[in-house]
C-alpha positions in Angstrom: -2.2 -3.2 6.3 -0.6 -1.9 3.0 -2.4 -2.3 -0.3 -1.1 -1.7 -3.6 -2.9 -0.5 -6.5 -1.8 -1.2 -9.9 -3.1 0.3 -13.2 -2.1 1.3 -16.6 -0.2 4.4 -17.5 1.4 5.9 -20.0 5.5 6.4 -19.3 6.5 9.7 -19.0 10.2 11.0 -18.6 9.5 12.8 -15.5 8.6 9.7 -13.4 11.4 6.8 -13.7 10.8 3.3 -13.5 11.1 1.7 -10.3 14.0 -0.2 -9.1 13.6 -3.7 -7.7 15.2 -2.4 -4.6 12.1 -0.1 -3.9 10.0 -2.9 -3.4 12.1 -4.3 -1.0 11.6 -1.1 0.8 7.9 -1.0 0.4 7.7 -4.7 2.0 9.6 -3.2 5.1 6.7 -0.7 5.4 3.9 -3.4 5.2 2.6 -2.2 8.7 4.7 1.1 9.4 4.4 3.6 6.7 6.7 6.1 8.1 9.6 6.9 5.7 12.8 4.2 6.4 15.9 5.4 7.9 19.0 4.3 6.3 19.6 1.7 9.1 16.0 0.2 8.3 16.7 0.4 4.6 19.4 -1.9 5.2 17.8 -4.6 7.4 15.2 -5.0 4.8 17.7 -5.6 2.3 19.3 -8.0 4.6 16.0 -9.5 5.3 14.9 -10.2 1.8 18.7 -11.4 0.8 18.8 -13.8 3.5 16.7 -16.8 1.9 18.1 -16.6 -1.8 21.9 -16.8 -0.1 20.7 -19.8 2.0 19.7 -21.3 -1.5 23.0 -20.7 -3.2 22.3 -17.3 -4.8 25.2 -15.2 -5.1 25.2 -11.6 -3.2 26.6 -10.3 -6.9 23.4 -11.4 -8.5 21.1 -10.0 -5.8 23.0 -6.9 -5.9 22.4 -6.6 -9.6 18.7 -7.9 -9.2 18.3 -5.0 -6.6 19.1 -2.1 -9.4 17.0 -4.0 -12.2 14.2 -1.3 -13.3 10.6 -2.7 -13.5 7.8 -1.6 -15.5 6.1 0.1 -12.3 6.1 3.9 -11.8 5.6 4.5 -8.5 2.7 7.2 -7.7 1.9 7.3 -11.4 -1.1 9.1 -13.0 -3.9 6.9 -14.3 -4.2 6.9 -18.2 -7.6 7.0 -18.9 -7.2 6.6 -22.7 
């Protein structure tokens, strides 16, 4: 079982903000934490897109969503201040 821990941190230039598609990949690793293959990444994206596409969201909109930067920094250090 995957457990995410979220805490405040300061933005540093060495750690970029995560893109939305990284969350999709994390969902694909919910039960198996090994690194995803390219095929598994493609399957994760296809699985994520299936529901929105069935509801009329365009593929172009979902492609833009995948590339959006979030406010999260993966493996960030805690900000103790």
